[in-house]
C-alpha positions in Angstrom: 4.5 12.1 14.6 5.1 14.9 12.0 2.0 16.8 10.9 1.1 16.7 7.2 -1.3 17.6 4.5 -1.9 15.2 1.6 -2.2 16.5 -1.9 -4.7 14.5 -3.9 -6.3 16.9 -6.3 -9.1 15.2 -8.3 -8.3 11.7 -7.0 -9.2 11.3 -3.3 -11.3 8.1 -2.7 -10.3 6.8 -6.1 -7.7 4.3 -7.2 -5.3 7.0 -8.4 -5.4 8.4 -4.9 -4.5 5.2 -3.1 -1.6 6.8 -1.3 -3.8 9.5 0.2 -6.5 6.9 0.9 -4.0 4.8 2.8 -2.6 7.7 4.8 -6.1 8.8 5.8 -6.9 5.3 7.0 -3.6 4.5 8.8 -0.4 6.3 9.5 2.3 6.0 12.1 4.8 8.3 10.5 2.6 11.4 9.8 -0.3 12.9 11.7 -2.7 13.8 8.8 -4.3 17.3 9.3 -6.1 17.4 6.0 -6.4 16.5 2.4 -6.2 18.8 -0.6 -8.8 18.0 -3.3 -11.2 20.6 -4.7 -13.6 17.9 -6.0 -14.5 16.7 -2.5 -13.7 19.9 -0.6 -15.7 20.7 2.5 -16.3 17.1 3.4 -14.8 14.8 6.0 -12.1 12.5 4.5 -13.2 9.4 6.4 -16.8 9.9 5.3 -15.7 10.2 1.6 -13.5 7.1 1.8 -15.4 4.7 4.1 -18.6 6.3 5.0 -17.4 7.0 8.6 -16.2 10.5 9.8 -12.7 10.6 11.1 -12.2 14.3 11.7 -9.8 14.9 8.8 -11.1 17.8 6.6 -10.8 18.1 2.9 -9.7 21.6 1.5 -9.9 23.0 -2.0 -6.3 24.2 -1.9 -3.2 24.8 0.1 -3.9 28.4 0.9 -7.3 27.5 2.3 -5.9 24.7 4.4 -3.1 26.9 5.9 -5.6 29.7 6.7 -8.1 27.4 8.4 -6.0 24.8 10.2 -5.2 25.6 13.9 -1.6 24.5 13.3 0.8 24.7 10.4 1.6 21.3 8.9 5.3 20.4 8.6 5.0 18.4 5.4 3.0 18.2 2.2 2.7 14.6 0.9 2.0 13.9 -2.7 -0.9 11.5 -2.3 -1.3 9.9 -5.8 0.2 6.8 -7.3 0.4 7.9 -11.0 1.0 5.4 -13.8 4.7 5.5 -14.5 5.3 7.3 -11.2 5.5 10.8 -12.8 5.0 14.0 -10.8 1.7 15.3 -12.2 2.3 18.6 -14.0 -0.8 20.1 -12.4 0.7 19.4 -8.9 3.8 21.5 -9.6 2.3 24.9 -8.6 1.0 23.5 -5.3 4.4 21.9 -4.6 6.1 25.2 -5.3 3.6 27.0 -3.1 4.2 24.5 -0.2 8.0 24.9 -0.4 7.7 28.7 -0.4 5.4 28.4 2.6 8.1 26.5 4.5 6.7 23.0 4.2 8.8 19.9 3.5 7.5 17.8 0.6 7.3 14.0 0.5 6.5 11.7 -2.4 6.6 8.1 -3.3 6.9 8.5 -7.1 9.5 7.2 -9.6 10.2 10.8 -10.6 12.1 12.1 -7.6 11.5 15.5 -6.1 15.2 15.8 -5.2 16.2 15.3 -8.8 14.0 18.1 -10.0 16.2 21.2 -10.5 13.4 23.7 -9.8 12.2 22.0 -6.6 15.8 21.4 -5.3 16.8 25.0 -5.8 13.6 26.3 -4.2 13.9 23.8 -1.2 17.5 24.9 -0.6 16.4 28.6 -0.7 13.6 28.0 1.9 15.5 25.5 4.0 13.0 22.6 3.6 13.5 18.9 2.9 12.4 16.9 -0.2 11.7 13.3 0.8 11.6 10.6 -1.9 10.6 7.3 -0.2 10.7 5.4 -3.4 14.5 5.8 -3.8 16.4 2.5 -3.2 19.6 2.4 -1.4 22.9 2.9 -3.3 23.7 0.1 -5.7 26.8 -1.0 -3.8 24.8 -1.5 -0.7 22.0 -3.6 -2.2 21.7 -7.3 -1.2 21.2 -10.3 -3.5 19.2 -13.4 -2.7 20.7 -15.4 0.1 18.0 -18.1 0.8 17.4 -16.8 4.3 13.6 -16.5 4.7 12.6 -20.2 4.4 14.7 -21.1 7.4 13.0 -18.6 9.7 11.1 -20.2 12.6 8.0 -18.1 11.9 5.1 -18.0 9.4 5.6 -15.8 6.3 2.2 -14.7 4.9 2.3 -12.5 1.8 -1.0 -10.8 0.9 -1.1 -11.1 -2.9 -3.8 -10.1 -5.3 -5.6 -10.5 -8.6 -4.8 -6.9 -9.6 -2.9 -3.8 -8.7 -4.4 -1.2 -6.3 -6.9 -3.8 -5.0 -6.3 -3.5 -1.2 -3.3 -5.8 -0.5 -1.5 -3.3 1.7 -4.6 -2.4 3.6 -5.4 -6.0 4.3 -1.8 -6.7 5.3 -1.8 -3.9 7.8 -5.2 -4.8 9.2 -4.2 -8.4 9.4 -1.0 -7.5 11.3 -2.9 -5.4 13.8 -5.6 -8.1 14.2 -2.9 -10.8 14.9 -1.4 -8.6 17.5 -4.8 -7.9 19.0 -5.3 -11.7 19.3 -2.0 -12.0 21.2 0.0 -13.3 18.2 3.2 -11.3 17.7 3.3 -10.1 14.1 5.3 -7.7 11.9 4.4 -6.0 8.7 6.8 -5.6 5.8 6.0 -2.9 3.2 6.9 -3.2 -0.5 5.5 0.0 -1.9 5.6 3.8 -1.4 2.3 4.1 0.6 3.4 1.6 3.2 6.7 3.4 3.6 4.9 6.8 3.9 2.6 5.3 6.5 5.6 4.5 8.6 6.3 0.8 8.2 9.4 -0.1 10.2 10.4 -2.7 7.6 10.2 -2.6 3.8 11.6 -1.5 0.5 10.3 0.4 -2.6 10.4 -2.9 -4.5 9.6 -1.6 -8.0 12.4 1.0 -7.8 15.1 -1.6 -7.2 17.1 -3.1 -10.0 16.0 -6.6 -10.9 19.2 -8.4 -9.7 18.5 -7.1 -6.2 14.7 -7.1 -5.7 14.5 -10.4 -4.0 17.6 -9.9 -1.9 16.6 -6.5 -0.6 13.1 -7.6 0.4 14.4 -10.9 1.8 16.8 -8.8 4.1 13.8 -6.8 5.4 11.8 -10.0 6.1 14.8 -11.4 8.0 15.4 -8.1 9.8 11.7 -8.0 10.9 12.1 -11.4 12.5 15.5 -11.0 14.0 14.7 -7.7 15.7 11.3 -8.7 17.1 10.9 -12.5 17.0 7.3 -12.5 15.8 5.4 -15.6 15.1 4.1 -14.2 11.8 5.6 -11.8 9.3 3.0 -10.3 6.9 4.3 -9.1 3.6 2.5 -6.6 1.4 1.9 -7.7 -2.2 2.5 -5.8 -5.4 0.6 -6.1 -8.7 -0.5 -9.6 -9.6 1.3 -12.7 -10.9 -1.1 -12.7 -13.9 -1.1 -9.0 -14.5 0.3 -8.2 -18.0 2.1 -5.0 -16.7 3.0 -5.7 -13.1 4.3 -9.3 -12.8 7.8 -8.9 -11.4 6.7 -7.6 -8.0 4.6 -10.7 -7.1 7.3 -13.1 -8.1 10.0 -11.3 -6.2 7.8 -11.2 -3.1 7.2 -14.9 -3.3 10.9 -15.7 -3.6 11.9 -13.2 -0.9 9.3 -14.4 1.7 9.1 -18.2 0.8 5.5 -18.2 1.9 4.1 -20.5 4.6 0.7 -19.6 3.1 -0.8 -16.9 0.9 -3.8 -14.6 1.5 -5.3 -13.7 -1.9 -7.1 -10.3 -2.4 -9.8 -10.1 -5.0 -12.3 -7.5 -6.1 -15.4 -9.4 -7.4 -17.0 -6.2 -8.7 -14.0 -5.1 -10.8 -14.3 -6.0 -14.5 -11.0 -4.8 -16.0 -7.4 -4.6 -14.7 -6.1 -1.5 -12.9 -3.8 0.3 -15.4 -4.2 2.8 -18.1 -7.6 1.9 -19.5 -7.3 4.6 -22.2 -4.5 2.4 -23.6 -5.9 -1.1 -23.1 -8.7 -2.8 -21.2 -7.6 -6.2 -19.9 -10.2 -8.4 -18.2 -9.8 -9.5 -14.5 -8.6 -13.0 -14.0 -10.7 -15.7 -12.2 -9.9 -16.6 -8.6 -9.3 -20.1 -9.8 -6.7 -19.0 -12.3 -4.9 -16.8 -9.8 -4.8 -19.6 -7.1 -3.4 -22.1 -9.6 -0.7 -19.7 -10.8 0.3 -18.7 -7.3 0.4 -22.2 -5.9 2.4 -23.5 -8.9 5.0 -20.8 -8.7 5.3 -20.6 -4.9 4.9 -24.3 -4.0 2.7 -22.9 -1.2 -1.0 -22.8 -0.7 -3.6 -20.0 -0.7 -5.0 -20.2 2.8 -7.7 -17.5 2.7 -9.4 -14.9 0.5 -9.8 -11.2 1.2 -12.4 -9.2 -0.7 -12.4 -5.6 -1.9 -16.0 -4.3 -1.8 -15.5 -1.9 -4.8 -18.7 -1.6 -6.8 -20.5 -4.0 -4.3 -23.2 -3.3 -1.7 -22.7 -4.7 1.8 -25.3 -7.3 1.1 -23.5 -8.4 -2.1 -20.2 -8.6 -0.1 -21.8 -11.0 2.5 -23.3 -13.1 -0.3 -20.0 -13.3 -2.1 -18.2 -14.3 1.1 -20.6 -17.2 1.6 -20.4 -18.2 -2.1 -16.6 -18.2 -2.2 -16.3 -20.1 1.1 -18.6 -22.8 -0.4 -16.8 -22.8 -3.8 -13.2 -22.7 -2.7 -13.3 -24.1 0.8 -11.3 -21.1 2.0 -12.2 -18.5 4.8 -13.3 -15.3 3.0 -13.8 -11.8 4.4 -13.8 -8.2 3.5 -11.2 -6.8 6.0 -12.6 -3.2 5.9 -16.2 -4.3 6.4 -16.0 -7.5 8.4 -12.5 -7.5 10.0 -9.8 -10.1 9.9 -11.1 -12.6 12.5 -11.4 -15.4 9.9 -7.9 -14.8 8.7 -6.5 -14.8 12.3 -8.3 -18.1 13.1 -6.8 -19.7 10.0 -3.3 -18.5 10.7 -3.5 -19.5 14.4 -4.3 -23.0 13.2 -1.0 -23.1 11.3 1.2 -22.1 14.3 
């Protein structure tokens, strides 16, 4: 695994820093040596994120990290998911500094590092790589829908949600690992930049693909995950929400590409407004009932379980909500980060 620092200035532990948050929690592609964020510098990244130390330090800046770490990292990862996918202008000096220090730079933004004239020239001069994981394959190589997934002899379980940046990827990864731990062969298919940066073997940068090819490209990855490993379950990361006014295409594409055997729905009971630019518009969160109805109508499948995001909730409130939702909806409900995925595994096992 390649060693890396994650640049997340002013955003670590927050929604904007979801890429850094994900890499600190789980990564099979990079060995994370530290996080760059002056607002939380001096603390342990795991403690900031989940209240549990994990030995990953947070530094105020790149120079401090390079002087204090026992080894030089190979790569700097841009760890924010900005609205619009722009490279934050305040990150540019740090990216330049990293390139000049001989570090590769990786990002999952719509604005590609390799298309930036300044960064490209600098990288060539210093012999380092610029890695854009959100770049789709060339147009002539893209696949169109071929109706392959629904014929696969395995369960296809997308983890969809009531909002963006709500924990769908985290739940999908934890569920995949929990299924494997329970002796059920499972594969994870990523659909966004963070999952790809974390080292997912299968997946596409869904929202960077032209509309004609979104379903076909993801369908191909679902099929490839099955054909290469013969799992009993393929877990697919969700994107956005079917009811979200700004992010609707991803969920619909994921449904058509995976042809779900069942859906896990992720919800944040403590979140009041949608995750997007609240300085532009504040849009209320949907009800669980509304989201279930829309997903089941569109997918012709069923929501089989609920996963909670404990944002703005105490552990006691989470447990109370789990009990309330199970009674109200008749669905197993858990917070995967707090309580694990056992309930989800039990439900999926019953479907095999």
